[in-house]
N, C-alpha and C positions, 0 to 999 in steps of 0.2 A: 321072815324079815321082809317087809315091801322093800319092791326095788330102790324108792323117792330115800329110804333110811339105807338102804347098802350104799347108792351113788352118794348121800352125804357123807358117811363114814368113811367112805373109800376117798372121797376129794377132800375130805379134814384130814386122811393119814397122809396123801398124799401132798397137801400144804405145808403139812407139820415136816414133813421130810423136806420140802424146797427150801422152808426158812430153815430148817437147819443145818444146809447144807450151803445156802448163800449167807449164812450168819459165819458157819467157819471158812469159807474161801474170801467172803470178804474180809473178816479181820485179820486172816493170813497176806492177803494182796495187801490189805491198806495197811500192815505192820510193815511190810518191804518197803513201799514205795513211801511211806510217810519218814522212814528212817531214814531212805536213799534220797528222797527230796532234801529232808531237813539237812544231811550232810551237806550235801551241795550249795545249799544256804547259807547254811554257816561257813564253810569255806569261802564262800565268795565274800561274806561279810570279815572275816580275817583278813583277805587279803586288801580287800578296801579301807579296812581300820588301819593296816599298816601303811597302806598309801596317804593317807590323811596324816600319821606320825611323818612320815618322808618329807611331807609338803612341807611342815608345820619347820622342820631341821633346813630344810630348805632355802627357807623364808630368812633362817638365821643367818644360815651361810652367805645368801645374797646380800644381807647387812653390812656383814664382817665385810666381806670382799668389795662393798662399794666406801666402807673405811677406807681400806688398805690401798684403794688407788687415787687418795689426794694426795694432793703434790706435798702440801706439808709432811707428810709421811717420808714421801723418797728423800725427801731434802735433808730433813735431821739423821735417817739412816745413813746418808750418802757422807755425810758431816762425821758423825762416826766412826764408821768405817775406815775413813781416810786415816782419821786418829791412831786407830789400831791396827792397821795396816802398817803403817810406816815401823811399828817394833818388830823386832824378831819375833819366834816364835816361845822363845822363851821369857823373853820380856813381857810378852802380850799372856802369857800365862800365868805370869809372877804379879801384874797389874790386876788381873781379872781377881786372882785369888784372893788379892790386898782389897782390893774395892767389896767383893763379898764376901770379906770377913767383916768390916768396918759395916756395912749393912746389916749383917745380921747381929751385932752388939747392938745397934742404937734400937733404942727403947719405943721409939713412935713416933707419928707421922711429922710430928716438930719439929724432930732434930735436924739440925744443921747440915748434915751431910744429906740426911734422904730429901728435902725439898727440894732442890734443884730436880730434883726427878719427877716430882708431883704438880710440880709448879710451872714448868716450860714451857715453851709455845705447843709443842707437841700433847704432851698430858694436859694444855687446857683445852686441845681439839677433842682430846680423847671423853673427859667429862662432857662436853657439849655433844656427844654422841648420846653419852649415859640421858642427857636431860631429855634430848629428843624423842628416845626411845624408851619413857619411865616405865621401870619395872620388867623390863627385856635383860639387861645386863648386870652382870655381877663385877667383877674389875675387868677392865681392858689395858693391855700394858704389848708391848713393842719391844723385842729384842733386835742387837745388828747380827750379822753374818755369823758372829762368832760366840753369840746367846747372851750376850749381857746386855741385861736392860737398860733403853735408855729414853723412857716414860711410862708412867702408870699411873690408873686412877687412884690407887690405895696401896696402902705399903705392905707386901709382899715377904713372905719367910725369906726368901733369896734373890739375888743379884743377878747370879749365872743360873743360865738355866739351859747349858747346850747338853748337858749329862742327862737330863731328864726323858724320860720315855717320850713324851708327846711332842717335845723340841725334835729327838730325834725322827720320829716319824713324819713330822711334818717337813725336814728338810730332807731326809731320804736321799741321802749323799750325793746332794745337791741338785737333784731333779726336781723335787719339791712336790707335795703332794698334801692333800685337803685331809687334818684328821679330825675325827669327834671324839672327844676325850671325856668317858661316861666317868666322872669325878667319884660319883655316890653323893653323900652330904660331906660340903663343903663349909668351913666355917666362915671363909669371909662373905657367903651370902646370908651364912646359916639355913640353908637349905640345900635342896637337892640340884646339884647343878651339873652339866654338860658342857664340855671347853670346844669350842669350834675353832680350831687352829689353824691357821691359813699363810703359806710363803708369800711374799712379798717380792718380788722379781723386777729388775730392770733390763733391758735389751737380752732378755734369755738367763739371764743370771741372778740367783738369790742375794737380796742385798738384806735381807730379816725377814723376822718370823712376829705374826700378829695373834695373838691369844685372846677370846673374848670368852669369859664364864657368863651361861647364861642359865638364869634358875627357872628349869625348864618344867617346874612341877605343876604351875597350872593351867598351861597348856594340857599337860598328860591327864589333868583333871576334866578338864574340859571335853577332852576328844571322848573318855573314860565314861564321864554320866552321862554325856547327849547317847550311847549307843545303850548304854543300861536303860536309858527313860524308854528306849521300845519295847522292853521287856520280851527281849527274845535273847536270853543268855546274860550268862556276864561277861566284860571284855576286860584281860588282864593285859598289862604289857610286862613282858617276861625277858630277864637273861638266857642266852643259852642254856645255863648250866643249872637253872630251873629258880632262882632267887626273882622275886615281883619286885619288878622298878614301880607300878604303882598299881594297884584298886580301890575300888570303892570302900570308902570308910577305914580304911587301916593304914598305917605309917609305912611310908616305901622304902623298900628291902628287910621287912620284916617277918616275911611267909616266902614259902617257898610252892612252885607249882605242884602238881601230883607227878612222882618220882616215872611212872610210866610213860609219861609227853616227853621227858626229856631227852632220851635218845633219838626220838623223831625231831626235836629242837636241831638236835646236832648235825641234823642233815641239811639242814637250810633249805626245807622246801615246805610247800604247804600241804594240808591234806586236813582230813576229819579222824576220829578215832574212836572207839567205845571205851572206858575205862570203868573200873570201879571206885566210886569218890563217895569216901564217909558212908561206906557199905550199902549205896545204893550207885547203880550206873547210871554215867554222863555221857553225853558227845562232846569232845574234845576237839575246836578247830584250832589251826594255828599256822602262822604264814610271817616268814622272817622280813626286816627291813631290808630291801635289796640294792641301798646306798654304796655300800663297798661290796656287796655281790658282785654286781653288774657294772662296775666302777674301777678298776685298778688304781685311778690319783684319788680316790676316796678312802681313807681310814676310819674305824670303828672300834671302839675297846680301851683298854685302860690299864690301869695297875689296882690289888687290892687296896692298899694304902700307901697314902702317900703324906708330906709334909702337909698340913692342912684339911685333910681328908679322910675318910674313911670309908668303907664295904664299895670301896670302888670297883670299877668294872676289870674282869681277869680275861681282857683280850676277848671279850665274849660279844656276839651280835646280841639285838633286841626283837622282840617276837610278839604279834599282836596275838593273843590265846583267848576265845571264847569258851568257855563252861555253861554248859544246856542240861541239866539235868531230865535222863531220856522220860521218868513220870511224866513231865511236862510236855514234852513232846507228844508222846500216845495219851495224853487224856483226853483230845479233843474225838480221838479215833476210837478211844472207849466209850465214849458218850454216844457216839453213830452207833457203834455196833450194838448197844444193848435198846436205841430204839428202834431199829431194825426187828428187833427181836420182838419187842413188845408189839409193834404196829402188824407183823407176821403173824404173832397168835391170834392179834385180834382179827384180821383179814381170813384169816382160818377157820375161825368160829363160822364168819361170816356167810364163808365160800360154803360151809357146810349147810349150811341155812338156806341158800338162796341158789343150791347147783342144781336142786332139780325144775326150778323154776325158770332158770335161764341158762342159755349155754356161753353164756359171757368170758367163763373159764376157758375157752377157747382162746381168748384175746390174751390172756393173761402173759404167755411168753412171752409175745411178743412186744406187751409192755414194759417188761424186765428187759428184753434185749434194747429196747431203745433207752430206757434209763442205763443199761451200762455203754452204751454209745458218747451219749451225755456224760458220764462221766470221764470216759476216753476224753474226750472236748475238751474237757475242765481240768485234767492235768497236761493236755497240751497245752493250753493258754497258761497253767502256771510253770511251763518249763519256758515257754516263750518270755514270758514276764522275768525269770530268773535270769535267761540270757541277756535281756534289756538292762538289768541291774547289773550284770557284769560288763556291758559293754558303757553303761553310766559311768562307771570305774574307770573304764579307759579313756574317756571323755575327758573324766577330771584332772586325770593324769597329763593329757593331750594340752588342757586348758591353762594349767600350772606351766606347761613346756611353753606355751607361746606365749605366757607373759611375764615368763623368767627374764629375759632382757629388756622387753620395755621396763618393768618395772626398775631394773637394776640400774637404768638409763635415767630414770624419772628421779631415784633416790641418788645417783652422784653428782647428779646438776645443783638440787635443792641441797646438798649438803656440800658441795662447792662454792656454792652463795653465802651460806651460813658461814662456813671456813673464812673466805675473802670477808667478808663481814666483822668477823671475830680479828682478822690481821689486816684491818681498812687496808684490803687491797682492790675492793670492789671499784666497778668503772662502768657507766651508762650500756656501753657496747657489750661487755662481756655479759652483764645480766641480760641484757634482750635476747643473747645468744643463749644463754642458758633457759630463759622462759620462754623462747620460739620452740627450742628441744623438747621440752617439757611439755607443751601443748603439741609439736607433733606425735610424742611418743602417748600422749592419752586419746589422741586419736586414733592410734594404732590397737588400743586397746578395746575401744568402742567397737573397732571393726572385727576384733579378734570375738569378740563376745556377739556381734551382729550374724556373726558366722554361724556358731555353735548354736546358740538360741533357735535357728530353724530346724536343727538336728531335733531338740528336742519336742517340737512343735507337735501335736495330733495329727493324725495325716488320715482321716477317715472318706474323702473325696477323691477320688481319682483326678490324677493333673495329666495335662499336655504339657508334654516334656520330651526333650531331645536325649539321649544317652549321653551323649559328650557332654551336656551341660551336669547335670549327675556326675557324674566319673569328674571332674574338675572340681566343681564344688566339695566331691571328697578330699582331693589332695590339697584342697585350700585351708582344709580341717587337718589332715594330719600329715602333711608336707614335710612340716618341721621336725618330726621323732624320724621320718625317711632321711631326710638332712642327715640328721643326729648321726647315723651310723651309716653316712656316705653310701645310702642305696640310691640308687638312678629307677625313677620312674619315666617312665615313656608312654603314649597314647596316641595310638594311630587310629583316626577316626575316616570311615570309607558310606558314611550313612549321617547325612541330617536331619532325616525323616521323626516326624513326632511320632510317639506313641502315648496311648491312654493308660496309665498305669499309678499305682501308689508308690510316689516319688519316695516319702519318708523311708518307708519300708525295704525297698531298692537300694536307698542309699546304705541303710543298714549291712546291708549284705555284701557291698562293693567293700565295706568297713571291715567286717570279719575276712572276709577272702585276702585284702592287702596286708591286713596285722597279722595273718597266720604265714604268709608269705614273706613279711619283716622279721619275724621271730624263725621261720626256719632258716632264714639267709644268716641270722644272727646266730644262735644255736650250735649251727654247722662250721659255722666261723670258717663261708665263702667268701675267697678272694673275688671273683667277679660277683657283683651286687649289682643285681636290676630285677625291677617288674614290669613286663611289657604290657602293656593293654589293647587290644585290638577290636573296634566297633565294626559291625557291617552288617548288612542288611539282603535277603535273599529269599524266594519262596514264601512271600507272606510272614516271614520272621525275622526278629535283629537277633544277631549272633555277639553276645559278648567276651571274649577269650582275655583270662586272666594269668599271666604266664611268669615262673618266676625261677631263680637262680639257687632256690633254697637245697637243691639238693635231692628232691622229690619223695616219693611217699612208697614204703617200701612193699613189693607185691600181696602178701599176708596181710596187711593193714588198708589197704587203699579200697577192697570193697569195706571195711568197717567208719571209714570214718562218717559219714551221716547218720552215722547210729545215736540216739541220747546217751549222754555220758560219758561216751568212749571220746578218749583223745590220744593224741600219739605224743603229747608233749606235758605230760603230769609232773615230769620233776622241774617246771617252768611255769606251776598256776595256771595249768589248762584246765577246763571244767567240762568238757567234752560237750557244751551246748551249742556254742556259736555255726558250727556247721550245721548240725540238727536243725537249729532254727532258720538258718539260711533257705536250706530244702525246703521247708514249711511255706516259708513265705514263696519261695518261687513255683513249687510246685502245687500248693493249695490256696494261694491268697491271689498271687497272676498269672496261673494257670499255663504256665511255663515249664521247661525242662533244665535241668541243672547234673554235669557228670563233672566227674576228672578223669585226668590219666598223667602218665609222666613224659615228657620233652624233656628231649636233648637234657640239660642240667637240672632241671627240677620240673614241678607241677604246674598240671593246667589245669584251670576248671574253666567251663563254658557254659553260659547261660544262653539259652534261648527261651524268645518272648515273641508271643504272637502282637500283630497289631494291623488296625484297619487304618486306609491312608486317610489321613485327616486333612 
């Protein structure tokens, strides 16, 4: 056999082996990487979806708190409480039972006994709030501190409420607590209802309870439909024991989630698992609403069946659950692998044909190595994108936190103006004061937007900045979150030199580290709560040290925290991408160094950045 044919056959066989090996290795690595990346993506999406639901519930809570703070509410409650307090315990109980019996015997809203409760000044004020927020509220009603209703927007089943679970949860033995009452289907609004129950206090003492029944189904539908439109799995809102509150195209509470998922929901954590779904494997991600998990003064639950409602909550939490069939996850990988095989076979024949004419085959391994490096770079960009999505979820939560107080003030002033108009109490000075206050709060909202929009602006050109300015811009954005948890942040700057760098990426690193420090302090329930930042320059380098009192990092984990998908806080929604992305930004984008060590009562992150004198 001629040498050229021997060479051609040899090259063909070698090429065929290489193609087969590459195809096999790629399919295995691609399978693992795609599944792992998709599990991370879905976990982030579930957490973000849970946060969107929380924001909507908090908005309903904010509106309800604003109503409860109106002067007419406290005026009517004090009048009712004074009347009942004068009675002995026995007399009071007899009176309440007598009134409740008479109320339950009344036929409809036009009964002469019922009418005063539905048309007094306070009831008219509550109906006004219904009209202001059309479609939001079902019934609004208020009880005095003894559980007896004093005003309502509609005829309720009973007049006495102190024996009901939601009233007891909100009264909380006199301490007072917010309670979200998941009632299920409610006859009063002919829809799915969640009751927002808030205690009304005066001088630290509970004087009454306000309950707002909210028809929540349209809000849940909007959230679910928005996510499903992205065609990245199917979002469902699920109770802890598996009953589905809402999913696309099906009646609420008519179906249940896969039983394999329920044990994970009961752990009140987030994550992703692979289960058999209709004889096919699916990725299922889940994340709980953390309203009542992270705040002892907020309750969430209900009772299976009550008067006027059914399929109520059995003291369960809500969870965002995303179901994504595994075959859809891997479809693109299979197509790519088939393409590699076809292309590889063609190249094998071509290589055999031209092998004896050229030595280009020598460069083939080098080209394959370059392709492998390119894929690694693409995977790194995907990881950074995932981390930025997680950071965006954090930013959304921070914006909601920053806006809550100004919005509550605006809503309260607007409602007070409406109430004064309704009661003919409006005067020019009080109107002017309220309008000025609304204007000031509007400017504050605009300022918050200006602070946050710069963070999301693309940053492709290096800026000349002072590190101290970037740190304080970060504190402006997330300071409210630190103040909420009583965490003190102190900045000591010993250098005002400018450096040329990508300021937005550096800001994201600072946000990641400070948020990690905050979560460590909260999770470990530290008594001393601080984050100290020191900025100094020497030897043509800028040093930034961020130290906290969060308890430090254990010795067996500290060397791993910069690894992708590794997290020390998986029980608190950690994705393991923040610190990996921070290291990538510092060392690959900014040509710096980042390291971590334990010091005193916490962890210290030290960042070194090179700079040229400007």
